[in-house]
N, CA, C, O and the ligand as a Tripos MOL2 file, in Angstrom:
@<TRIPOS>MOLECULE
protein
  309   307    78     0     0
PROTEIN
NO_CHARGES

@<TRIPOS>ATOM
      1 N         106.1330   92.8330  109.9210 N.3       1 MET1
      2 CA        106.5190   94.1070  110.4760 C.3       1 MET1
      3 C         106.0340   95.2570  109.5450 C.2       1 MET1
      4 O         106.2770   95.2180  108.3390 O.2       1 MET1
      5 N         105.4270   96.1600  110.0500 N.am      2 ASN2
      6 CA        105.0350   97.2960  109.2780 C.3       2 ASN2
      7 C         106.2230   98.2060  108.8960 C.2       2 ASN2
      8 O         107.1010   98.4820  109.7140 O.2       2 ASN2
      9 N         106.2220   98.6500  107.6650 N.am      3 LYS3
     10 CA        107.2540   99.6220  107.2930 C.3       3 LYS3
     11 C         106.6590  100.9350  106.8280 C.2       3 LYS3
     12 O         105.6590  100.9450  106.1110 O.2       3 LYS3
     13 N         107.2420  102.0050  107.2130 N.am      4 PHE4
     14 CA        106.8100  103.3000  106.8040 C.3       4 PHE4
     15 C         107.8020  104.1090  106.0060 C.2       4 PHE4
     16 O         109.0090  103.9810  106.2120 O.2       4 PHE4
     17 N         107.3480  104.8990  105.1450 N.am      5 CYS5
     18 CA        108.3280  105.7830  104.4040 C.3       5 CYS5
     19 C         109.1530  106.6360  105.3440 C.2       5 CYS5
     20 O         108.6100  107.2740  106.2460 O.2       5 CYS5
     21 N         110.4290  106.6520  105.1470 N.am      6 TYR6
     22 CA        111.4130  107.3870  105.9920 C.3       6 TYR6
     23 C         111.1960  108.9350  105.8320 C.2       6 TYR6
     24 O         111.7010  109.7340  106.6210 O.2       6 TYR6
     25 N         110.4010  109.3200  104.7430 N.am      7 SER7
     26 CA        110.3600  110.7050  104.4030 C.3       7 SER7
     27 C         108.9760  111.3160  104.8700 C.2       7 SER7
     28 O         108.8780  112.4460  105.3500 O.2       7 SER7
     29 N         107.9410  110.4660  104.6820 N.am      8 CYS8
     30 CA        106.6150  111.0610  104.9750 C.3       8 CYS8
     31 C         105.7370  110.1930  105.7200 C.2       8 CYS8
     32 O         104.5740  110.5400  105.9240 O.2       8 CYS8
     33 N         106.2250  109.0090  106.1780 N.am      9 SER9
     34 CA        105.4500  108.1030  107.0050 C.3       9 SER9
     35 C         104.3790  107.3570  106.3550 C.2       9 SER9
     36 O         103.5810  106.7580  107.0750 O.2       9 SER9
     37 N         104.2580  107.3160  105.0810 N.am     10 ALA10
     38 CA        103.2810  106.5100  104.3350 C.3      10 ALA10
     39 C         103.5510  105.0830  104.5860 C.2      10 ALA10
     40 O         104.7100  104.6690  104.6280 O.2      10 ALA10
     41 N         102.4440  104.2470  104.7690 N.am     11 PRO11
     42 CA        102.6240  102.8570  105.0450 C.3      11 PRO11
     43 C         103.0730  102.1050  103.7600 C.2      11 PRO11
     44 O         102.3510  102.0330  102.7650 O.2      11 PRO11
     45 N         104.2850  101.5600  103.8400 N.am     12 LEU12
     46 CA        104.8450  100.9120  102.6030 C.3      12 LEU12
     47 C         104.2900   99.5080  102.2770 C.2      12 LEU12
     48 O         104.5930   98.9430  101.2260 O.2      12 LEU12
     49 N         103.4870   98.9670  103.1810 N.am     13 GLU13
     50 CA        102.9590   97.7090  102.9220 C.3      13 GLU13
     51 C         101.7750   97.8330  101.9920 C.2      13 GLU13
     52 O         101.3280   96.8240  101.4480 O.2      13 GLU13
     53 N         101.2570   99.0070  101.7900 N.am     14 MET14
     54 CA        100.1610   99.2720  100.8820 C.3      14 MET14
     55 C         100.6300   99.4860   99.5030 C.2      14 MET14
     56 O         101.4690  100.3620   99.2970 O.2      14 MET14
     57 N         100.1430   98.7310   98.4900 N.am     15 PRO15
     58 CA        100.6310   98.8330   97.1430 C.3      15 PRO15
     59 C         100.5220  100.2280   96.5840 C.2      15 PRO15
     60 O         101.2950  100.6240   95.7120 O.2      15 PRO15
     61 N          99.5570  100.9750   97.0890 N.am     16 ASP16
     62 CA         99.4130  102.4370   96.6060 C.3      16 ASP16
     63 C         100.6800  103.2840   96.9100 C.2      16 ASP16
     64 O         100.9700  104.2600   96.2180 O.2      16 ASP16
     65 N         101.3980  102.8900   97.9330 N.am     17 PHE17
     66 CA        102.4890  103.6970   98.3010 C.3      17 PHE17
     67 C         103.8370  103.1060   97.9470 C.2      17 PHE17
     68 O         104.8280  103.8340   97.8900 O.2      17 PHE17
     69 N         103.8980  101.8880   97.7220 N.am     18 LYS18
     70 CA        105.2320  101.1700   97.5090 C.3      18 LYS18
     71 C         105.7480  101.5670   96.1500 C.2      18 LYS18
     72 O         105.0540  101.5050   95.1350 O.2      18 LYS18
     73 N         107.0060  101.9810   96.1800 N.am     19 GLY19
     74 CA        107.7090  102.3330   94.9020 C.3      19 GLY19
     75 C         108.9330  101.5100   94.7190 C.2      19 GLY19
     76 O         108.9860  100.3650   95.1690 O.2      19 GLY19
     77 N         109.9500  102.0740   94.0530 N.am     20 LEU20
     78 CA        111.1610  101.2850   93.7750 C.3      20 LEU20
     79 C         112.0450  101.2640   94.9550 C.2      20 LEU20
     80 O         112.7820  100.3060   95.1870 O.2      20 LEU20
     81 N         111.9760  102.3370   95.7230 N.am     21 ALA21
     82 CA        112.9210  102.4200   96.9120 C.3      21 ALA21
     83 C         112.5120  101.4550   98.1070 C.2      21 ALA21
     84 O         111.3520  101.1380   98.3720 O.2      21 ALA21
     85 N         113.5700  101.0690   98.7380 N.am     22 GLU22
     86 CA        113.2350  100.1850   99.9310 C.3      22 GLU22
     87 C         112.5980  100.9300  101.0370 C.2      22 GLU22
     88 O         111.6670  100.3990  101.6430 O.2      22 GLU22
     89 N         113.0250  102.1390  101.3640 N.am     23 ASN23
     90 CA        112.5890  102.7790  102.5440 C.3      23 ASN23
     91 C         111.7490  104.0040  102.3400 C.2      23 ASN23
     92 O         111.3810  104.6890  103.2940 O.2      23 ASN23
     93 N         111.4230  104.3000  101.0080 N.am     24 TYR24
     94 CA        110.5830  105.5060  100.7280 C.3      24 TYR24
     95 C         109.5440  105.0820   99.9580 C.2      24 TYR24
     96 O         109.6500  104.0570   99.2840 O.2      24 TYR24
     97 N         108.3290  105.8850   99.9770 N.am     25 CYS25
     98 CA        107.1780  105.6330   99.1820 C.3      25 CYS25
     99 C         107.3460  106.2590   97.7960 C.2      25 CYS25
    100 O         108.2490  107.0630   97.5660 O.2      25 CYS25
    101 N         106.4800  105.8820   96.9060 N.am     26 ARG26
    102 CA        106.6500  106.3060   95.5720 C.3      26 ARG26
    103 C         106.4310  107.8140   95.3580 C.2      26 ARG26
    104 O         106.8660  108.3670   94.3480 O.2      26 ARG26
    105 N         105.7480  108.4820   96.3210 N.am     27 TYR27
    106 CA        105.5110  109.9080   96.1930 C.3      27 TYR27
    107 C         106.7300  110.6910   96.6000 C.2      27 TYR27
    108 O         106.9100  111.8560   96.2440 O.2      27 TYR27
    109 N         107.5510  110.0160   97.3530 N.am     28 CYS28
    110 CA        108.8180  110.7430   97.8700 C.3      28 CYS28
    111 C         110.0310  110.4300   96.9600 C.2      28 CYS28
    112 O         111.1340  110.9140   97.2170 O.2      28 CYS28
    113 N         109.8340  109.6540   95.9440 N.am     29 THR29
    114 CA        111.0080  109.3270   95.0820 C.3      29 THR29
    115 C         110.6710  109.5930   93.6060 C.2      29 THR29
    116 O         109.5170  109.6230   93.1780 O.2      29 THR29
    117 N         111.7370  109.7780   92.8890 N.am     30 ASP30
    118 CA        111.5200  110.0010   91.4320 C.3      30 ASP30
    119 C         111.4510  108.6860   90.6880 C.2      30 ASP30
    120 O         111.4170  107.6400   91.3370 O.2      30 ASP30
    121 N         111.4270  108.6740   89.3540 N.am     31 GLU31
    122 CA        111.2400  107.4490   88.5920 C.3      31 GLU31
    123 C         112.4630  106.4890   88.7420 C.2      31 GLU31
    124 O         112.3830  105.3230   88.3560 O.2      31 GLU31
    125 N         113.4810  106.9450   89.2520 N.am     32 ASN32
    126 CA        114.6070  106.0520   89.5130 C.3      32 ASN32
    127 C         114.6310  105.5070   90.9410 C.2      32 ASN32
    128 O         115.5420  104.7520   91.2820 O.2      32 ASN32
    129 N         113.7110  105.8440   91.7410 N.am     33 GLY33
    130 CA        113.7190  105.3710   93.1620 C.3      33 GLY33
    131 C         114.5510  106.2880   94.0990 C.2      33 GLY33
    132 O         114.7140  105.9630   95.2750 O.2      33 GLY33
    133 N         115.0840  107.4440   93.5860 N.am     34 SER34
    134 CA        115.8430  108.3150   94.4150 C.3      34 SER34
    135 C         115.0210  109.2890   95.1730 C.2      34 SER34
    136 O         113.9960  109.7340   94.6580 O.2      34 SER34
    137 N         115.3970  109.6540   96.3670 N.am     35 LEU35
    138 CA        114.5770  110.5230   97.2260 C.3      35 LEU35
    139 C         114.5440  111.8470   96.5510 C.2      35 LEU35
    140 O         115.5790  112.2910   96.0560 O.2      35 LEU35
    141 N         113.4330  112.5040   96.4970 N.am     36 LYS36
    142 CA        113.2170  113.8120   95.9090 C.3      36 LYS36
    143 C         113.8210  114.9250   96.8470 C.2      36 LYS36
    144 O         114.0180  114.7150   98.0440 O.2      36 LYS36
    145 N         114.1080  116.1450   96.2150 N.am     37 PRO37
    146 CA        114.5960  117.2170   97.2170 C.3      37 PRO37
    147 C         113.6820  117.4890   98.2560 C.2      37 PRO37
    148 O         112.4800  117.2530   98.1360 O.2      37 PRO37
    149 N         114.2490  118.0350   99.3980 N.am     38 ARG38
    150 CA        113.4620  118.3430  100.5970 C.3      38 ARG38
    151 C         112.3890  119.3090  100.2960 C.2      38 ARG38
    152 O         111.2890  119.1410  100.8220 O.2      38 ARG38
    153 N         112.6010  120.3270   99.4820 N.am     39 ASP39
    154 CA        111.6360  121.3460   99.2390 C.3      39 ASP39
    155 C         110.4000  120.7630   98.5210 C.2      39 ASP39
    156 O         109.2670  121.1950   98.7310 O.2      39 ASP39
    157 N         110.6630  119.8010   97.6990 N.am     40 GLU40
    158 CA        109.5370  119.1580   96.9220 C.3      40 GLU40
    159 C         108.6650  118.3800   97.8730 C.2      40 GLU40
    160 O         107.4360  118.4420   97.8320 O.2      40 GLU40
    161 N         109.3670  117.6180   98.7600 N.am     41 ILE41
    162 CA        108.5350  116.8460   99.7570 C.3      41 ILE41
    163 C         107.7990  117.7160  100.6470 C.2      41 ILE41
    164 O         106.6330  117.4430  100.9320 O.2      41 ILE41
    165 N         108.3850  118.7540  101.1150 N.am     42 LEU42
    166 CA        107.7660  119.7880  101.9870 C.3      42 LEU42
    167 C         106.4910  120.3330  101.3420 C.2      42 LEU42
    168 O         105.4690  120.4310  102.0210 O.2      42 LEU42
    169 N         106.5150  120.6750  100.1160 N.am     43 ARG43
    170 CA        105.2320  121.1410   99.4330 C.3      43 ARG43
    171 C         104.2710  120.0560   99.2840 C.2      43 ARG43
    172 O         103.0690  120.2810   99.4250 O.2      43 ARG43
    173 N         104.7260  118.8670   99.0020 N.am     44 GLY44
    174 CA        103.8110  117.7320   98.8340 C.3      44 GLY44
    175 C         103.0680  117.5150  100.1470 C.2      44 GLY44
    176 O         101.8510  117.3300  100.1360 O.2      44 GLY44
    177 N         103.7400  117.5340  101.2290 N.am     45 ILE45
    178 CA        103.1340  117.2830  102.4980 C.3      45 ILE45
    179 C         102.1870  118.3460  102.8440 C.2      45 ILE45
    180 O         101.1020  118.0630  103.3510 O.2      45 ILE45
    181 N         102.5560  119.6200  102.5840 N.am     46 ALA46
    182 CA        101.7760  120.7670  102.8460 C.3      46 ALA46
    183 C         100.4070  120.7720  102.0710 C.2      46 ALA46
    184 O          99.3740  121.1710  102.6090 O.2      46 ALA46
    185 N         100.4550  120.3150  100.8000 N.am     47 HIS47
    186 CA         99.2850  120.1250  100.0390 C.3      47 HIS47
    187 C          98.4270  118.9790  100.4600 C.2      47 HIS47
    188 O          97.1990  119.0080  100.3700 O.2      47 HIS47
    189 N          99.1100  117.9730  100.9210 N.am     48 TRP48
    190 CA         98.2890  116.8790  101.5730 C.3      48 TRP48
    191 C          97.5520  117.4230  102.8110 C.2      48 TRP48
    192 O          96.3650  117.1350  102.9630 O.2      48 TRP48
    193 N          98.1340  118.1180  103.6120 N.am     49 PHE49
    194 CA         97.4500  118.6380  104.7650 C.3      49 PHE49
    195 C          96.2520  119.5500  104.2990 C.2      49 PHE49
    196 O          95.1700  119.4750  104.8810 O.2      49 PHE49
    197 N          96.4480  120.3770  103.2860 N.am     50 MET50
    198 CA         95.4170  121.2600  102.8640 C.3      50 MET50
    199 C          94.2460  120.4900  102.2830 C.2      50 MET50
    200 O          93.1000  120.9320  102.3670 O.2      50 MET50
    201 N          94.5480  119.2900  101.6690 N.am     51 SER51
    202 CA         93.5250  118.4260  101.0790 C.3      51 SER51
    203 C          92.4870  117.9460  102.1380 C.2      51 SER51
    204 O          91.3090  117.7790  101.8250 O.2      51 SER51
    205 N          92.9240  117.7400  103.3200 N.am     52 TRP52
    206 CA         91.9040  117.2020  104.3110 C.3      52 TRP52
    207 C          91.6470  118.2390  105.3860 C.2      52 TRP52
    208 O          90.8540  117.9560  106.2840 O.2      52 TRP52
    209 N          92.2820  119.4720  105.3710 N.am     53 GLN53
    210 CA         91.9950  120.4560  106.3220 C.3      53 GLN53
    211 C          91.7620  121.8220  105.5000 C.2      53 GLN53
    212 O          92.6680  122.6450  105.3710 O.2      53 GLN53
    213 N          90.6240  121.9790  105.0180 N.am     54 PRO54
    214 CA         90.2600  123.1130  104.0810 C.3      54 PRO54
    215 C          90.4910  124.4130  104.7400 C.2      54 PRO54
    216 O          90.6870  125.3950  104.0250 O.2      54 PRO54
    217 N          90.4900  124.5310  106.0580 N.am     55 ASP55
    218 CA         90.5900  125.7980  106.7360 C.3      55 ASP55
    219 C          92.0520  126.2460  106.9360 C.2      55 ASP55
    220 O          92.3290  127.3260  107.4570 O.2      55 ASP55
    221 N          92.9280  125.4110  106.5200 N.am     56 VAL56
    222 CA         94.3600  125.6950  106.6310 C.3      56 VAL56
    223 C          94.8930  126.3250  105.3340 C.2      56 VAL56
    224 O          94.7630  125.7680  104.2440 O.2      56 VAL56
    225 N          95.5000  127.5160  105.5020 N.am     57 ASP57
    226 CA         96.0840  128.2130  104.2770 C.3      57 ASP57
    227 C          97.4340  127.7280  103.9320 C.2      57 ASP57
    228 O          97.9810  126.9700  104.7320 O.2      57 ASP57
    229 N          98.0100  128.0470  102.9050 N.am     58 GLU58
    230 CA         99.2440  127.4510  102.3630 C.3      58 GLU58
    231 C         100.3520  127.7480  103.3930 C.2      58 GLU58
    232 O         101.1110  126.8390  103.7280 O.2      58 GLU58
    233 N         100.4750  129.0110  103.9170 N.am     59 GLU59
    234 CA        101.5370  129.3640  104.8570 C.3      59 GLU59
    235 C         101.4860  128.5150  106.0510 C.2      59 GLU59
    236 O         102.5340  128.0020  106.4400 O.2      59 GLU59
    237 N         100.3130  128.2950  106.7190 N.am     60 LYS60
    238 CA        100.1480  127.4170  107.8390 C.3      60 LYS60
    239 C         100.5210  126.0000  107.5290 C.2      60 LYS60
    240 O         101.1600  125.2960  108.3100 O.2      60 LYS60
    241 N         100.0580  125.5820  106.2570 N.am     61 ALA61
    242 CA        100.3300  124.0930  105.9360 C.3      61 ALA61
    243 C         101.7530  123.8410  105.8000 C.2      61 ALA61
    244 O         102.2520  122.7740  106.1580 O.2      61 ALA61
    245 N         102.4650  124.8610  105.2570 N.am     62 LEU62
    246 CA        104.0130  124.7190  105.1050 C.3      62 LEU62
    247 C         104.6700  124.7060  106.4370 C.2      62 LEU62
    248 O         105.6670  124.0130  106.6400 O.2      62 LEU62
    249 N         104.1160  125.4840  107.3800 N.am     63 GLU63
    250 CA        104.6230  125.5080  108.7760 C.3      63 GLU63
    251 C         104.4890  124.1280  109.4140 C.2      63 GLU63
    252 O         105.4190  123.6450  110.0590 O.2      63 GLU63
    253 N         103.3590  123.5120  109.2380 N.am     64 ARG64
    254 CA        102.9810  122.2290  109.7880 C.3      64 ARG64
    255 C         103.8120  121.1650  109.1660 C.2      64 ARG64
    256 O         104.2860  120.2530  109.8430 O.2      64 ARG64
    257 N         104.0090  121.2780  107.7890 N.am     65 ALA65
    258 CA        104.7650  120.3160  107.1310 C.3      65 ALA65
    259 C         106.2620  120.3280  107.6010 C.2      65 ALA65
    260 O         106.8880  119.2710  107.6860 O.2      65 ALA65
    261 N         106.8080  121.5010  107.8940 N.am     66 GLU66
    262 CA        108.1650  121.5690  108.4490 C.3      66 GLU66
    263 C         108.2400  120.7930  109.7330 C.2      66 GLU66
    264 O         109.1460  119.9940  109.9710 O.2      66 GLU66
    265 N         107.2460  121.0630  110.5520 N.am     67 TYR67
    266 CA        107.2250  120.3560  111.9020 C.3      67 TYR67
    267 C         107.0690  118.9820  111.7540 C.2      67 TYR67
    268 O         107.7060  118.2330  112.4940 O.2      67 TYR67
    269 N         106.2670  118.5090  110.8510 N.am     68 TYR68
    270 CA        105.9500  117.0840  110.5820 C.3      68 TYR68
    271 C         107.2710  116.4070  110.1420 C.2      68 TYR68
    272 O         107.6290  115.3400  110.6380 O.2      68 TYR68
    273 N         107.9750  117.0530  109.2050 N.am     69 MET69
    274 CA        109.1710  116.5320  108.6790 C.3      69 MET69
    275 C         110.3430  116.3380  109.7410 C.2      69 MET69
    276 O         111.2010  115.4710  109.5740 O.2      69 MET69
    277 N         110.3360  117.1260  110.7550 N.am     70 LYS70
    278 CA        111.3400  117.0560  111.7570 C.3      70 LYS70
    279 C         111.3220  115.5970  112.4240 C.2      70 LYS70
    280 O         112.3270  115.0980  112.9330 O.2      70 LYS70
    281 N         110.1210  114.9930  112.3700 N.am     71 ALA71
    282 CA        110.0690  113.6320  112.9230 C.3      71 ALA71
    283 C         110.3670  112.4530  112.0380 C.2      71 ALA71
    284 O         110.2680  111.2880  112.4240 O.2      71 ALA71
    285 N         110.7380  112.8200  110.8230 N.am     72 MET72
    286 CA        110.9660  111.8120  109.8450 C.3      72 MET72
    287 C         112.4900  111.5360  109.7680 C.2      72 MET72
    288 O         113.3000  112.4630  109.7560 O.2      72 MET72
    289 N         112.8450  110.2600  109.7180 N.am     73 PRO73
    290 CA        114.3080  109.8320  109.7530 C.3      73 PRO73
    291 C         115.0160  110.4530  108.6170 C.2      73 PRO73
    292 O         116.1860  110.8080  108.7620 O.2      73 PRO73
    293 N         114.3560  110.6220  107.4260 N.am     74 ALA74
    294 CA        115.1030  111.1340  106.3200 C.3      74 ALA74
    295 C         115.4260  112.6320  106.3360 C.2      74 ALA74
    296 O         116.2330  113.1350  105.5550 O.2      74 ALA74
    297 N         114.7290  113.3400  107.2990 N.am     75 TRP75
    298 CA        114.8180  114.8100  107.3180 C.3      75 TRP75
    299 C         115.2250  115.3460  108.7050 C.2      75 TRP75
    300 O         115.4560  116.5440  108.8620 O.2      75 TRP75
    301 N         115.3120  114.4460  109.7210 N.am     76 ALA76
    302 CA        115.6610  114.8910  111.0760 C.3      76 ALA76
    303 C         117.1690  115.4100  111.0830 C.2      76 ALA76
    304 O         118.0450  114.8180  110.4530 O.2      76 ALA76
    305 N         117.3900  116.4550  111.7700 N.am     77 ASP77
    306 CA        118.7920  117.0120  111.7940 C.3      77 ASP77
    307 C         119.7700  116.1360  112.4360 C.2      77 ASP77
    308 O         120.9490  116.4810  112.5170 O.2      77 ASP77
    309 ZN        106.8930  109.1170  101.4190 Zn       78 ZN78
@<TRIPOS>BOND
     1     1     2 1
     2     2     3 1
     3     3     4 2
     4     3     5 am
     5     5     6 1
     6     6     7 1
     7     7     8 2
     8     7     9 am
     9     9    10 1
    10    10    11 1
    11    11    12 2
    12    11    13 am
    13    13    14 1
    14    14    15 1
    15    15    16 2
    16    15    17 am
    17    17    18 1
    18    18    19 1
    19    19    20 2
    20    19    21 am
    21    21    22 1
    22    22    23 1
    23    23    24 2
    24    23    25 am
    25    25    26 1
    26    26    27 1
    27    27    28 2
    28    27    29 am
    29    29    30 1
    30    30    31 1
    31    31    32 2
    32    31    33 am
    33    33    34 1
    34    34    35 1
    35    35    36 2
    36    35    37 am
    37    37    38 1
    38    38    39 1
    39    39    40 2
    40    39    41 am
    41    41    42 1
    42    42    43 1
    43    43    44 2
    44    43    45 am
    45    45    46 1
    46    46    47 1
    47    47    48 2
    48    47    49 am
    49    49    50 1
    50    50    51 1
    51    51    52 2
    52    51    53 am
    53    53    54 1
    54    54    55 1
    55    55    56 2
    56    55    57 am
    57    57    58 1
    58    58    59 1
    59    59    60 2
    60    59    61 am
    61    61    62 1
    62    62    63 1
    63    63    64 2
    64    63    65 am
    65    65    66 1
    66    66    67 1
    67    67    68 2
    68    67    69 am
    69    69    70 1
    70    70    71 1
    71    71    72 2
    72    71    73 am
    73    73    74 1
    74    74    75 1
    75    75    76 2
    76    75    77 am
    77    77    78 1
    78    78    79 1
    79    79    80 2
    80    79    81 am
    81    81    82 1
    82    82    83 1
    83    83    84 2
    84    83    85 am
    85    85    86 1
    86    86    87 1
    87    87    88 2
    88    87    89 am
    89    89    90 1
    90    90    91 1
    91    91    92 2
    92    91    93 am
    93    93    94 1
    94    94    95 1
    95    95    96 2
    96    95    97 am
    97    97    98 1
    98    98    99 1
    99    99   100 2
   100    99   101 am
   101   101   102 1
   102   102   103 1
   103   103   104 2
   104   103   105 am
   105   105   106 1
   106   106   107 1
   107   107   108 2
   108   107   109 am
   109   109   110 1
   110   110   111 1
   111   111   112 2
   112   111   113 am
   113   113   114 1
   114   114   115 1
   115   115   116 2
   116   115   117 am
   117   117   118 1
   118   118   119 1
   119   119   120 2
   120   119   121 am
   121   121   122 1
   122   122   123 1
   123   123   124 2
   124   123   125 am
   125   125   126 1
   126   126   127 1
   127   127   128 2
   128   127   129 am
   129   129   130 1
   130   130   131 1
   131   131   132 2
   132   131   133 am
   133   133   134 1
   134   134   135 1
   135   135   136 2
   136   135   137 am
   137   137   138 1
   138   138   139 1
   139   139   140 2
   140   139   141 am
   141   141   142 1
   142   142   143 1
   143   143   144 2
   144   143   145 am
   145   145   146 1
   146   146   147 1
   147   147   148 2
   148   147   149 am
   149   149   150 1
   150   150   151 1
   151   151   152 2
   152   151   153 am
   153   153   154 1
   154   154   155 1
   155   155   156 2
   156   155   157 am
   157   157   158 1
   158   158   159 1
   159   159   160 2
   160   159   161 am
   161   161   162 1
   162   162   163 1
   163   163   164 2
   164   163   165 am
   165   165   166 1
   166   166   167 1
   167   167   168 2
   168   167   169 am
   169   169   170 1
   170   170   171 1
   171   171   172 2
   172   171   173 am
   173   173   174 1
   174   174   175 1
   175   175   176 2
   176   175   177 am
   177   177   178 1
   178   178   179 1
   179   179   180 2
   180   179   181 am
   181   181   182 1
   182   182   183 1
   183   183   184 2
   184   183   185 am
   185   185   186 1
   186   186   187 1
   187   187   188 2
   188   187   189 am
   189   189   190 1
   190   190   191 1
   191   191   192 2
   192   191   193 am
   193   193   194 1
   194   194   195 1
   195   195   196 2
   196   195   197 am
   197   197   198 1
   198   198   199 1
   199   199   200 2
   200   199   201 am
   201   201   202 1
   202   202   203 1
   203   203   204 2
   204   203   205 am
   205   205   206 1
   206   206   207 1
   207   207   208 2
   208   207   209 am
   209   209   210 1
   210   210   211 1
   211   211   212 2
   212   211   213 am
   213   213   214 1
   214   214   215 1
   215   215   216 2
   216   215   217 am
   217   217   218 1
   218   218   219 1
   219   219   220 2
   220   219   221 am
   221   221   222 1
   222   222   223 1
   223   223   224 2
   224   223   225 am
   225   225   226 1
   226   226   227 1
   227   227   228 2
   228   227   229 am
   229   229   230 1
   230   230   231 1
   231   231   232 2
   232   231   233 am
   233   233   234 1
   234   234   235 1
   235   235   236 2
   236   235   237 am
   237   237   238 1
   238   238   239 1
   239   239   240 2
   240   239   241 am
   241   241   242 1
   242   242   243 1
   243   243   244 2
   244   243   245 am
   245   245   246 1
   246   246   247 1
   247   247   248 2
   248   247   249 am
   249   249   250 1
   250   250   251 1
   251   251   252 2
   252   251   253 am
   253   253   254 1
   254   254   255 1
   255   255   256 2
   256   255   257 am
   257   257   258 1
   258   258   259 1
   259   259   260 2
   260   259   261 am
   261   261   262 1
   262   262   263 1
   263   263   264 2
   264   263   265 am
   265   265   266 1
   266   266   267 1
   267   267   268 2
   268   267   269 am
   269   269   270 1
   270   270   271 1
   271   271   272 2
   272   271   273 am
   273   273   274 1
   274   274   275 1
   275   275   276 2
   276   275   277 am
   277   277   278 1
   278   278   279 1
   279   279   280 2
   280   279   281 am
   281   281   282 1
   282   282   283 1
   283   283   284 2
   284   283   285 am
   285   285   286 1
   286   286   287 1
   287   287   288 2
   288   287   289 am
   289   289   290 1
   290   290   291 1
   291   291   292 2
   292   291   293 am
   293   293   294 1
   294   294   295 1
   295   295   296 2
   296   295   297 am
   297   297   298 1
   298   298   299 1
   299   299   300 2
   300   299   301 am
   301   301   302 1
   302   302   303 1
   303   303   304 2
   304   303   305 am
   305   305   306 1
   306   306   307 1
   307   307   308 2
@<TRIPOS>SUBSTRUCTURE
     1 MET1         2 RESIDUE 1 A MET
     2 ASN2         6 RESIDUE 1 A ASN
     3 LYS3        10 RESIDUE 1 A LYS
     4 PHE4        14 RESIDUE 1 A PHE
     5 CYS5        18 RESIDUE 1 A CYS
     6 TYR6        22 RESIDUE 1 A TYR
     7 SER7        26 RESIDUE 1 A SER
     8 CYS8        30 RESIDUE 1 A CYS
     9 SER9        34 RESIDUE 1 A SER
    10 ALA10       38 RESIDUE 1 A ALA
    11 PRO11       42 RESIDUE 1 A PRO
    12 LEU12       46 RESIDUE 1 A LEU
    13 GLU13       50 RESIDUE 1 A GLU
    14 MET14       54 RESIDUE 1 A MET
    15 PRO15       58 RESIDUE 1 A PRO
    16 ASP16       62 RESIDUE 1 A ASP
    17 PHE17       66 RESIDUE 1 A PHE
    18 LYS18       70 RESIDUE 1 A LYS
    19 GLY19       74 RESIDUE 1 A GLY
    20 LEU20       78 RESIDUE 1 A LEU
    21 ALA21       82 RESIDUE 1 A ALA
    22 GLU22       86 RESIDUE 1 A GLU
    23 ASN23       90 RESIDUE 1 A ASN
    24 TYR24       94 RESIDUE 1 A TYR
    25 CYS25       98 RESIDUE 1 A CYS
    26 ARG26      102 RESIDUE 1 A ARG
    27 TYR27      106 RESIDUE 1 A TYR
    28 CYS28      110 RESIDUE 1 A CYS
    29 THR29      114 RESIDUE 1 A THR
    30 ASP30      118 RESIDUE 1 A ASP
    31 GLU31      122 RESIDUE 1 A GLU
    32 ASN32      126 RESIDUE 1 A ASN
    33 GLY33      130 RESIDUE 1 A GLY
    34 SER34      134 RESIDUE 1 A SER
    35 LEU35      138 RESIDUE 1 A LEU
    36 LYS36      142 RESIDUE 1 A LYS
    37 PRO37      146 RESIDUE 1 A PRO
    38 ARG38      150 RESIDUE 1 A ARG
    39 ASP39      154 RESIDUE 1 A ASP
    40 GLU40      158 RESIDUE 1 A GLU
    41 ILE41      162 RESIDUE 1 A ILE
    42 LEU42      166 RESIDUE 1 A LEU
    43 ARG43      170 RESIDUE 1 A ARG
    44 GLY44      174 RESIDUE 1 A GLY
    45 ILE45      178 RESIDUE 1 A ILE
    46 ALA46      182 RESIDUE 1 A ALA
    47 HIS47      186 RESIDUE 1 A HIS
    48 TRP48      190 RESIDUE 1 A TRP
    49 PHE49      194 RESIDUE 1 A PHE
    50 MET50      198 RESIDUE 1 A MET
    51 SER51      202 RESIDUE 1 A SER
    52 TRP52      206 RESIDUE 1 A TRP
    53 GLN53      210 RESIDUE 1 A GLN
    54 PRO54      214 RESIDUE 1 A PRO
    55 ASP55      218 RESIDUE 1 A ASP
    56 VAL56      222 RESIDUE 1 A VAL
    57 ASP57      226 RESIDUE 1 A ASP
    58 GLU58      230 RESIDUE 1 A GLU
    59 GLU59      234 RESIDUE 1 A GLU
    60 LYS60      238 RESIDUE 1 A LYS
    61 ALA61      242 RESIDUE 1 A ALA
    62 LEU62      246 RESIDUE 1 A LEU
    63 GLU63      250 RESIDUE 1 A GLU
    64 ARG64      254 RESIDUE 1 A ARG
    65 ALA65      258 RESIDUE 1 A ALA
    66 GLU66      262 RESIDUE 1 A GLU
    67 TYR67      266 RESIDUE 1 A TYR
    68 TYR68      270 RESIDUE 1 A TYR
    69 MET69      274 RESIDUE 1 A MET
    70 LYS70      278 RESIDUE 1 A LYS
    71 ALA71      282 RESIDUE 1 A ALA
    72 MET72      286 RESIDUE 1 A MET
    73 PRO73      290 RESIDUE 1 A PRO
    74 ALA74      294 RESIDUE 1 A ALA
    75 TRP75      298 RESIDUE 1 A TRP
    76 ALA76      302 RESIDUE 1 A ALA
    77 ASP77      306 RESIDUE 1 A ASP
    78 ZN78       309 GROUP 0 **** ****
């Protein structure tokens, strides 16, 4: 069964993403395996968008990251 990070949807079966936490990838957790603050995740996802969509500015990327995170179990209201 495929597992995905509850915070950013990274595939946890890939060693690149697997960290200490059961349900979160290494980029969404700190060195103790605890989930990072929402704001930090938001910025991380925004920069990830900008890395493969060069025409997107930071404001737009943050907007999209907000939207993206609404679909994540860790951040859904
Ligand atoms: Zn993640």
